[in-house]
Wavefront OBJ file of the C-alpha trace (Angstrom):
o trace
v -0.004 -0.003 0.000
v 1.100 3.580 -0.672
v 2.263 5.591 2.314
v -0.055 8.424 3.384
v 1.041 11.856 2.237
v 3.108 14.096 4.493
v 3.906 17.722 3.727
v 6.835 19.897 4.747
v 7.655 23.568 4.248
v 11.255 24.763 4.092
v 11.421 28.139 5.858
v 13.849 30.530 4.192
v 13.356 33.969 5.735
v 15.408 35.003 8.775
v 13.419 37.028 11.289
v 12.981 37.893 14.934
v 11.027 35.795 17.367
v 7.475 37.179 16.974
v 7.484 36.999 13.166
v 9.124 33.559 13.162
v 6.515 32.206 15.568
v 3.695 33.703 13.485
v 4.939 32.085 10.294
v 5.414 28.718 11.967
v 1.903 28.844 13.392
v 0.601 29.693 9.933
v 2.336 26.616 8.523
v 0.591 24.558 11.189
v -2.778 26.142 10.357
v -2.306 25.297 6.682
v -1.826 21.643 7.598
v 1.901 21.142 7.078
v 3.273 18.138 8.930
v 6.918 19.258 9.181
v 8.505 22.705 9.578
v 11.944 22.609 8.023
v 14.998 24.853 7.934
v 17.842 24.670 5.351
v 21.539 25.169 6.044
v 22.679 28.057 3.861
v 24.543 31.196 4.879
v 22.186 34.145 5.107
v 19.176 31.980 6.026
v 17.888 31.032 9.492
v 20.317 29.253 11.834
v 18.895 25.721 11.785
v 18.829 24.435 15.340
v 17.705 27.586 17.220
v 15.016 28.103 14.567
v 13.719 24.546 15.025
v 13.518 24.881 18.794
v 11.570 28.139 18.387
v 9.278 26.502 15.775
v 8.476 23.655 18.150
v 7.777 26.076 20.988
v 5.345 28.024 18.769
v 3.403 25.013 17.477
v 1.829 21.833 18.773
v 1.490 19.297 15.955
v 4.234 19.620 13.309
v 7.536 17.857 13.505
v 10.651 19.936 12.832
v 13.668 19.167 10.701
v 16.770 20.287 8.827
v 16.407 20.279 5.052
v 19.247 19.721 4.677
v 22.422 20.300 6.673
v 25.608 20.816 4.669
v 27.894 18.119 6.103
v 30.972 20.248 5.335
v 29.846 22.810 7.911
v 29.748 20.275 10.748
v 32.038 18.262 12.947
v 30.065 15.042 13.592
v 30.679 15.038 17.348
v 29.424 18.617 17.685
v 26.550 17.885 15.327
v 25.485 14.924 17.460
v 25.364 17.246 20.452
v 23.235 19.796 18.545
v 20.881 17.146 17.173
v 20.371 15.320 20.466
v 19.909 18.578 22.339
v 17.391 19.839 19.790
v 15.503 16.541 19.892
v 15.290 16.831 23.679
v 14.162 20.477 23.626
v 11.493 19.724 20.996
v 10.307 16.635 22.913
v 11.202 14.157 20.207
v 9.964 16.042 17.160
v 13.280 16.267 15.259
v 13.969 14.812 11.807
v 17.654 15.271 10.951
v 18.315 15.932 7.258
v 21.835 16.077 5.826
v 23.530 16.225 2.431
v 26.940 16.740 0.844
v 26.615 20.467 0.104
v 26.943 21.982 -3.349
v 27.377 25.795 -3.185
v 31.048 26.719 -3.645
v 30.521 30.370 -2.709
v 29.260 29.410 0.761
v 32.298 27.256 1.407
v 34.531 30.148 0.338
v 32.749 32.576 2.666
v 33.040 30.142 5.572
v 36.741 29.449 4.883
v 36.002 25.754 4.254
v 37.669 23.912 1.416
v 35.233 23.122 -1.403
v 36.128 19.518 -2.111
v 35.515 17.569 -5.283
v 32.094 15.863 -5.555
v 33.710 12.616 -4.451
v 35.454 14.336 -1.543
v 32.194 15.913 -0.367
v 30.425 12.546 -0.476
v 33.328 10.939 1.438
v 32.895 13.566 4.149
v 29.121 13.034 4.190
v 29.631 9.286 4.599
v 32.041 9.714 7.502
v 29.690 12.231 9.154
v 26.640 9.985 8.821
v 28.476 6.926 10.132
v 29.703 8.794 13.183
v 26.350 10.473 13.798
v 24.612 7.122 13.666
v 27.079 5.672 16.155
v 26.906 8.573 18.588
v 23.145 9.088 18.556
v 22.490 5.371 19.102
v 24.814 5.316 22.119
v 22.703 5.115 25.282
v 25.503 6.867 27.147
v 25.613 9.873 24.818
v 24.899 13.195 26.552
v 22.591 14.864 25.738
v 20.394 11.881 24.933
v 17.738 11.958 22.210
v 14.261 11.024 23.420
v 13.691 9.294 20.075
v 15.290 5.870 20.148
v 17.409 4.465 18.700
v 17.959 7.970 17.288
v 16.018 10.732 15.492
v 14.937 9.783 11.947
v 17.680 10.526 9.452
v 16.958 12.107 6.075
v 19.698 12.005 3.419
v 19.310 14.198 0.358
v 20.896 13.708 -3.047
v 20.681 11.947 -6.381
v 24.088 10.380 -7.093
v 24.784 6.671 -6.744
v 27.102 6.983 -3.738
v 24.687 9.190 -1.799
v 21.787 6.857 -2.626
v 23.834 3.862 -1.450
v 24.544 5.703 1.806
v 20.855 6.535 2.162
v 19.957 2.889 1.566
v 22.185 1.960 4.550
v 21.225 4.660 7.043
v 18.258 6.860 6.128
v 14.660 6.538 7.242
v 13.817 9.234 4.672
v 15.453 9.734 1.268
v 15.071 13.185 -0.300
v 15.321 13.604 -4.060
v 15.901 17.156 -5.194
v 14.551 16.490 -8.670
v 17.616 18.365 -9.904
v 21.376 17.974 -10.248
v 23.971 20.684 -9.664
v 26.167 21.706 -12.574
v 29.804 22.808 -12.305
v 28.777 26.247 -11.044
v 26.470 24.851 -8.329
v 23.315 25.801 -10.264
v 20.534 23.231 -9.962
v 19.326 21.812 -13.283
v 15.994 19.937 -13.079
v 15.893 16.229 -13.887
v 13.328 15.157 -16.441
v 10.599 12.735 -15.408
v 12.515 9.901 -17.097
v 15.810 10.819 -15.413
v 14.088 10.815 -12.034
v 12.602 7.387 -12.873
v 16.162 6.120 -13.291
v 17.402 7.695 -10.032
v 14.549 6.251 -7.975
v 15.086 2.836 -9.606
v 18.779 3.035 -8.701
v 17.927 3.763 -5.073
v 15.508 0.834 -4.961
v 18.257 -1.497 -6.206
v 20.641 -0.268 -3.513
v 17.923 -0.623 -0.847
v 16.688 -4.051 -1.910
v 18.030 -5.726 1.249
v 16.388 -3.298 3.683
v 14.013 -4.795 6.194
v 11.630 -1.838 5.900
v 11.384 0.688 3.079
v 12.358 4.294 3.560
v 9.969 7.184 3.061
v 10.690 8.999 -0.231
v 10.654 12.791 -0.340
v 10.534 15.218 -3.254
v 11.234 18.951 -3.106
v 8.679 20.819 -5.231
v 10.330 24.060 -6.260
v 7.546 25.891 -8.110
v 3.808 25.982 -7.353
v 1.084 27.765 -9.347
v -2.647 27.250 -9.004
v -4.002 28.131 -12.428
v -6.278 27.099 -15.256
v -3.474 27.709 -17.769
v -0.559 25.357 -17.138
v 1.318 26.422 -20.262
v 1.336 30.057 -19.189
v 2.489 28.996 -15.714
v 5.376 26.927 -17.038
v 6.666 29.954 -18.877
v 6.955 31.655 -15.465
v 9.272 28.832 -14.445
v 11.715 29.466 -17.307
v 14.735 29.999 -15.020
v 14.286 26.357 -13.997
v 13.220 24.939 -17.358
v 15.124 26.850 -20.049
v 16.915 23.667 -21.194
v 13.608 21.880 -21.907
v 10.790 22.258 -24.391
v 7.350 23.167 -23.057
v 5.979 19.619 -22.947
v 9.073 18.340 -21.119
v 8.820 21.212 -18.645
v 5.137 20.465 -17.982
v 6.114 16.913 -17.014
v 8.821 17.956 -14.544
v 8.163 16.330 -11.150
v 9.459 19.373 -9.238
v 6.731 21.659 -10.678
v 3.147 21.713 -9.417
v 0.855 23.671 -11.742
v -2.878 23.589 -12.428
v -6.081 23.732 -10.450
v -6.001 22.469 -6.876
v -7.703 19.240 -7.940
v -5.393 18.790 -10.947
v -2.264 19.288 -8.821
v -3.612 16.823 -6.242
v -4.124 14.295 -9.044
v -0.591 14.937 -10.344
v 0.850 14.273 -6.899
v -1.139 11.060 -6.518
v 0.241 9.936 -9.887
v 3.802 10.779 -8.781
v 3.327 8.806 -5.586
v 2.204 5.845 -7.691
v 5.031 6.257 -10.215
v 7.952 7.122 -7.967
v 6.812 6.464 -4.400
v 6.965 10.112 -3.297
v 4.656 10.398 -0.303
v 6.530 13.135 1.590
v 6.444 16.414 -0.328
v 8.289 19.592 0.578
v 7.729 23.096 -0.744
v 9.766 26.256 -0.293
v 8.369 28.965 1.986
v 7.389 31.346 -0.879
v 4.990 28.603 -2.044
v 3.584 27.845 1.410
v 0.277 29.678 0.994
v -0.308 28.597 -2.612
v 0.293 24.952 -1.725
v -1.921 25.047 1.365
v -5.172 24.122 -0.456
v -3.401 21.134 -2.021
v -2.285 20.012 1.465
v -5.934 20.194 2.550
v -7.082 18.301 -0.553
v -4.660 15.445 0.067
v -4.635 15.352 3.879
v -5.168 11.852 5.216
v -4.926 10.161 1.823
l 1 2 3 4 5 6 7 8 9 10 11 12 13 14 15 16 17 18 19 20 21 22 23 24 25 26 27 28 29 30 31 32 33 34 35 36 37 38 39 40 41 42 43 44 45 46 47 48 49 50 51 52 53 54 55 56 57 58 59 60 61 62 63 64 65 66 67 68 69 70 71 72 73 74 75 76 77 78 79 80 81 82 83 84 85 86 87 88 89 90 91 92 93 94 95 96 97 98 99 100 101 102 103 104 105 106 107 108 109 110 111 112 113 114 115 116 117 118 119 120 121 122 123 124 125 126 127 128 129 130 131 132 133 134 135 136 137 138 139 140 141 142 143 144 145 146 147 148 149 150 151 152 153 154 155 156 157 158 159 160 161 162 163 164 165 166 167 168 169 170 171 172 173 174 175 176 177 178 179 180 181 182 183 184 185 186 187 188 189 190 191 192 193 194 195 196 197 198 199 200 201 202 203 204 205 206 207 208 209 210 211 212 213 214 215 216 217 218 219 220 221 222 223 224 225 226 227 228 229 230 231 232 233 234 235 236 237 238 239 240 241 242 243 244 245 246 247 248 249 250 251 252 253 254 255 256 257 258 259 260 261 262 263 264 265 266 267 268 269 270 271 272 273 274 275 276 277 278 279 280 281 282 283 284 285 286 287 288 289 290 291 292 293
């Protein structure tokens, strides 16, 4: 049977406490299941923001989407994760990836490794995190046992193999970064191949992971072709029909988008869907349409 849908919103706007709490409460009102924070310079600091989000809300879980492993020493990260899980009373989902923005590494004075080097560092970080957070003697101790759910984000074979070993949630960006760090969307067929690769790597798992997709553009409209032209910065390498089929776009009436997302769950297995904060309000009616299904 298909997993029930879950919905997350990735909060991008730094702000003071009152505004942050208001926006988190609005996400809860709209029906989002997870309030997420990315790990980019110039955006909210992840762990304090998650603690504040949990204090302001009652139902949603909170999570990182996703941490840049290069920014973190695994021992210190285990402390932050366990402490945040304790302060949020077991609501944390810990998302992590290899990092892809060279300019942020330069600003932080951190070497921007080759793709293989970044994945090596991610692997070492995940292995150590898993060991530390499962340790019953680790202080602080996570209330979620054996550890908070781990989300690993990426598309490459090595990251997907790592996710098959360790992750309760696997996040597909629906895009790949080029040499400049710009994200280039994967076509529907390319994403088919990436999900199939993950399933091969995860064939020996006792229980399947939850599959997540980041939806980067949402428009409720009666004219999908006009809407896709708005998304040209994401789709300039594709013709219009290819762009309309992109899994990371959600365009159409509320009912049509809900049907598209049901079809993508059937085709790919994506039951956990994340949108970016600028799309939070527009996607809210779709969350209501699909809630509980």
